[in-house]
N, C-alpha and C positions, 0 to 999 in steps of 0.2 A: 870372580868375573868369569871362569869357566860356564858360569849355571848364567851367568847372564847372557853371556853370549851365545849358549843352549837356547835360552827362552825367546832370543831375538831370531836365532835359525827358524826354530818352532814358528814363530809367530810371521816370520817371510812365507816359508813352506805352505801355511796356513792361507795365506790370501794371494798371493803370486800366483797367475793363470798358469804354469808352465813346469812341467815334467823336469828335474833338475839333470840326472843323467844322460838325457837325450841335448838336452841344453851345455852339458861339458861335451859332449862328443860333437856338438855343431859347433861349438867355440872350437874347440884342436882342430877342426878342420880349417876352419880360416885362419885359423893363426897357421898353420902348415902350409895351404895354400901361398898366404902372403910372405912364407920366409923362403918359398921355392922362387931361384933366379927368374928373373923377367923371361920367355922366350925369345931368340931372336927373331926379329922383324915383328913384334908388338911393342907400342908403348907402354910405359909403366900404367900409367891409368885404365888403358887395356886389360890388362893382367888382374890388377885391383877388381875392375868389374867382373872378370870371371871368376874371381874368390869370391865375389858377391853374390853373384848368379848361382853358383854350383851350392853355396851355404847355405842359400833360401831353401834350393830343392830338397839338401838333405835334410835341414830342421822342417818341411813339410814331410817329408817322408816319416822322419821320428817321431813325428805331431809334437812336436815342443810346445806349442800353443795351436790352437786354431790358425785355420788357415788364412784366414782375413789378418790375422794378427802378425803371421809370418811374413806376409805382405805389404802389409804398414811396413812393419820392419825393414824392409827391401827398399822403401822408398825414401824412409829417413835416413838410411844407409848411403844411399845414394846420392841425397841432396846433403849431408853435411860432408861426406868424402868429396864431393865435387867433381869426380872422375868423369864426369860427361864436359864438365865446364870450370871457367877459370872463376867462376863467380857462385856464389851461395843464389844469387837470383837467376843465372843462368839453370844452375842442377836442379833449383825444384820446379823450374817450367820443364827439365827435359823429364824429371821424375813423376809428374803429372801429365807429359803429354798424352800419354796413350789413352786417358781418359776422354779424349773428343775423338776418337777412333768409332767410326760408323760401325763396326763388325760388333766390338762392345756392348755397345748400345742396341745393335740388333738380337744379342742375346739376352740383355736386360727386358726389353719389350716383351719380345717372345716367352719370357717366364711371366711377367705380366698380363699375359693377354690368356696365355693358358689357366690363370686364377677362373676366367670369367667361364670357362670351358668347366669348372667342379662347380661354381658358384650356379650357374642356370641350370646346373643338370643333364647338360646335353653331353658332357665328357664319361659320365655315368652312362647314358643313355647308347653311347658309341660301343663303350666298353661292354654292355650288357649282350649289345647286337653281335660282336665278336665270340664273346664266352658261346651264345647260343649257335652260332653257326662252327665255331672250333673247340667248345670248352673243354670237351670228354677228356683231353690231357691237357696237361698244362704246356708241354713242346709244340701242341698242337696252336694252341694260342701265341707260340714265339713266331712260329708259320707265317702267321696268320697278322703279325707285324711285319714281318718279313718282306711279306707280296707288297701291303701297304706302302713300305718302304719304296721298291722295285718300281711301284708302278708310279709313283711322283716322282720319280728321280727325273725321268726324260725333260718333266716340264718344273723343276723349280731349281734354278741357278744356284739358290742359297742353300748349301747340306746343311748350316746353321737353324733356316726356314723351314727345312722339311723334317731333319731329323728331331731339332728340340723345340719347336714352334707348332709342326703338326702331328706328327706320331707320338713323342713323348705325352704329351696330355691325352690322350688316348693310351697309351701304358699306364700311366698313374691312375686312370678313371677304372681298368681291369684289374690291377692290383687292389682298388681301395675295393672291389664288389667281394674279391678273396678275402677283406680285414688285412689285409698286407700293408703293412703302413709303418715308417720309420719310426714316429713318434710314438707309438706305441712297441715297439720294438720288436715286431712283425715280418719284418720287410724279406725275412727269409722265407716266408711262405710260396711266394711266388712271384714277390715284387724285384727282388732282386736277379731274378732269372732273365724275368724277361726287360728290367732295364740295360741288362748285358746285351739280350739282344737287340733291343731297342736301338742301340747304339752302334755295335759292330755290323750291324745292318749297313748306316749310313756311310762309311769308309769303302765299304765294297760295290756298293752302287755309285757313289762318288766317281769311282773308277771306272764304271761301265760308260758311261753317255759324257759325251763331251759338255753336254750342258747342263750337269748334275751339281757342279760346283766352280765357283767363281774363277780361281787359279787355270784350272783346264784349256782356254783358249792359249793361256802363256806358254803352258808346254807344248800345245801345236807349234807356238812360233817358235822354239827353240829346237823343237825336234827339228823343225823344216831350216833353222838357218846351222845346226851341226852337221846336217847332213848334205848341205850344201842345195839345199830345197827339193832332194830326191826322192824324201819321204816327206808329203803332206797328209796329215789324218782330218779328213772331213768326216763332220757328223756321222755318215753312214759306214766310213770305214773303222772308225774307233768305236762304233756299237758294234760291229760286226768281230771284229778283232777279240774285244772284252767280252762277249759273249758268253760262249763256252765257260773257259776259265771264271767267269763272275758269276754263273747260275751256280754252277757245281760248290764256288766258296758259299754262295746263298741256301745253297742246300745243305752243307754240311757244318754251316756255322752253328744252328742253334744247337744241333747234338754236340759237336765239342763245348761247347759253354754249360751244354747240361751234364756233361762230363765232369767240366772243372768247377762249375758252379751249381751242384743238384739244388734244384726247387725242393722245401720240404712236403707241398702238394704235388705229388706226379699225376696220379690219375683224379680227375673230378667228376666220375659218373652222374652225380644230381647237378653238376654246374648248369649243362645245358636245360633243364627243367625250371630248375632256380631262376636262371636267366630268362626266360619266357615268360614266367611268372612275373616278374619284378618288370618286364616292356609291358606286357598287362596292365598290372598295377598303375605305372606312371602315366598310363594312355596318352592322349595326341600331343606333339608338340606344343610348350607353352607359347607364349609372345615371346617371349626373353630367350628362348633354346630357339626362334627362329630368326629373331635378330642377330645371335651367335652364330648361327651356320649361315646365315647372309654374311657376315662381314667375313669368317670363314674363306666360304668362296669366294669375295672378292678376292681377298687378300691373296689367294693360291691362283686367280687372272692374274693378277698383277705382278705376282713372282715369277711366273710363267712366261713375261712379256708379251701375253697376248694381244694388248692395245698395241704394241708395237709393231707387232706381228703382221697387223690389220692396217695400222695407221702411218705407220713409219717411225723410224728410230727416235725422233724427237717425243716421242709419248712414253721412251721407257724413263724406268722409276728403279731408285738404287733401292735394294731390299731394307734397307733400316726406313728407308722413306714409307714404303710399304706398311712395315710394321707400327709405326708413329701413326700412321693415317688409321690401320684399323683399332689399335689401343683407341684414341681419339674418339672413335665410332663408338665403341663400347660406351666410354665415355659419356658419352652427350646422350645416347640412347640411354641412359641408365642402366645398361647390361650389369656395367661394376661401376663402381664408385671411388671416390678419391682416396677415403679410407681405405678400401682395397689396397690400392696400389703403395700408399705409405705402409700397409701392413707384410707385404709380401717378402721377409727377410730374405728368402734365397735370392731375389734377384739383386740385393743391394750386398750383400754378401758377396756375391758373382760378381759384381763390377769392381769391388776392392780387390778380392783377391788375384783373378782375370787380367784385369786390367794394369797389376804391380808386374806380371810374369811377362805380359806383351811387351810391357815398358823395356823389362832386360834384355829381351829379345831383340827388339829394335836399337837398342845401346850396342850392344853387341855388334852388333853390324855395321852400325855407324861410326864404331871405333873400328873396325877393319877386324874383329876376331873371325868372324867366318870367314871372310874371304882368305885372312891367312892362315886359317885348318884347310879349308877346300885347294888352295894354290901347293900348301906342304902336300897335302895329300898326293894332289896329282903328283907332284914331283917326286915321291916316294916312290910310288908306282912304277913310273916312267922308269925309275933308276933300277929296281927290283928285277927284271929280267923275268918274271913270270909269262906263264904261257896265257894265250886271252883268254879260256873259261875263266883261270883265276882270276885275272883283270876283272872282266866283265862280273864276276862273282863279289868281288871286293867293292867295285864302284857300286853295283847295286845295295849290299850290304850297308856301306858306310852311309848314302846318300839316305836311306830310308833308315836306320837305327840313330843318325846324327839329330834325325828330329826330337830327341830325348831334348835339345837344346833350345827349340822352338815354341811358340805357342801359336803360331800362323802359317799355314801352307802356302798361303800366298808367299810369307817373307822367305819361307825355305825354299820355295822353289826360285824367286827370285835374285837370290843370295848363292846360291850352288849348284843350281840345275844345270844350266849352260855348260860350267867349268866341266864338269863330269860326263854329259853327254858330248862335249868335243874330244876331251883326254878318250873316250871309250872310242870317237867314231877314229882318231887316227890312231888308236892300238891293236882295234879287234878288227881280225879281217873281212873285207865288205861283204864278202858272203852273207856273214855272222851280223853286221851293223843293224840291219832293222830287228831280229829278234831281241838284240839289247835296247835298242830302243824303246819297244814296244814293253820290256819288262821296267826299263824307268818311269815309263807312263805308269802302270799301272801300279810303280811305287809311290808313285806321288801321291796317291788317295789311299793307300794300304799305311802307308806312314801313320796315318791317322787313329790308327788302333793304339798307340803305346801308351800316352799319358792322358790323364784327368785335363790337361790342358791344352791339346793336341790342336786341336779345332775348334770352331763355335760349338760345336753341339756338345762336345764330351763337358764342359763347365754346368751346361744346362742340365744335365743326365748327374754327373757326380755330385749337383748341391741338392739334387732332390732328397739325397740319404739312403737312396736304396741299395749302394755299391760302397764297400769301404774303399780306401786307397790301395792296399795291399791287392784286394780283389782284383779293380781295376788293371794294378799294372801287372798283376803274374796272366790274367787274362789277355789282357793286351799283349804280353810278350807273343804267349803263344798261338794266340790267333794271329798275328804278326808274320811270324815263321810259315805257319800253315797256308797262310794265302800266297806267299812268296813262293813256296814248295810247288803248291798248285797251279800258280801262273808261270813257273820255271819249268814244270814236268808237263802239263797239258796245256797250259798257252802255247809254247813252243813247238808242240804238234800240232796245235789248231792253226796256227799260225803258219806252218809248212802246209799243210792241207787245203787251207783258202787262198794259198799261192802268195802270199807275203814274202816269203824267200825263199 
């Protein structure tokens, strides 16, 4: 009997694609959370959803199975337990609700469009141009990507389109020029470092300009409401306030990541000559490269809302509409074909796992978990008797780091920011309310550094395979603390200097 059980176990472990010890730990976490009494103020189904969400995150961190499988597990559990609805039909509708999200399809289509850059050779050409200009050292290429992100930020209201759809394909092409490829196990040569720089430039620039990411206008509205309309951040005021601390963050970020995730190829003295030689060998732009460049330029103009600026708001296009337009143009011109779309596994993998995490976060908000959390935190802070500097630090810290619970900056800001701003306005002396508001404004962008599901850009770059989850979370936590410290120290001094408080 024991031999038979042992044989069954060996067969089971040889065919089932999960790691036993992490699976047992994850199961233990779920059981423990379900045994905890439901906190006062939450419904039982809301607490069960919290348990499912946290268990899913633990399973992903411990790599029980591929991330897409863990996401599917969450969909199955939400559907079977019916925590979001009184019927199985309603539960499965809730579990699949996020797959109609324009943000998620923007991510998928951005990945598909990036295939065109690779197939036509335009991405390789752009990468070689970067290497020819700044390729003597890997860190120099990192700064090149950072400058590219900074130049695009004021004109690209979708940080996903900018970091994932524009800069990331260029980054991949540069990594490919150095034969740094996750499929070959050579991502550590330069790719891991450049991917992290590619990503971490995105939250910083998103915090620097009102038009650099979609939820920033909502932040402006909440700041005005919390301050009784006494502080209204115009485009110019926002940019001026974030200029110095933002530039300092961009200056230090490639160096901090260089220390945390150093590339194997640090000095590349022959890279400039190699890149120039390859550009000469490639010759002039091919027809398909020209089409790709034209589609790319058209999408950038539309993402920057240029038609709306010239012709009026009726010509405003959602970023996802622009992305689909670009993809369709590439297909009908033969730049890429339908087989390219079907074979881009990373896009469809991202659709599943990111869609599931967005669904969980949205349902947590729908069932009142986020409101319960922020309300209790507000009450605890008011009752603590802390001095105002501690109140400000706690409010900013909790707001930023609670982003571990969110897969969307817009959802996070919508759910929690106004409550935190209002508490700050009530408990912080009037003379110091403005720097608090500006710290919260910066934090709404900085919080995107934390996880591989923090914003639309992250699953695109994480899904390309250059960075492990452990590296992503470690670098994200360090960069978040570094950037908050820069804004707290340099930012408050800068805001004092320009007369904001």
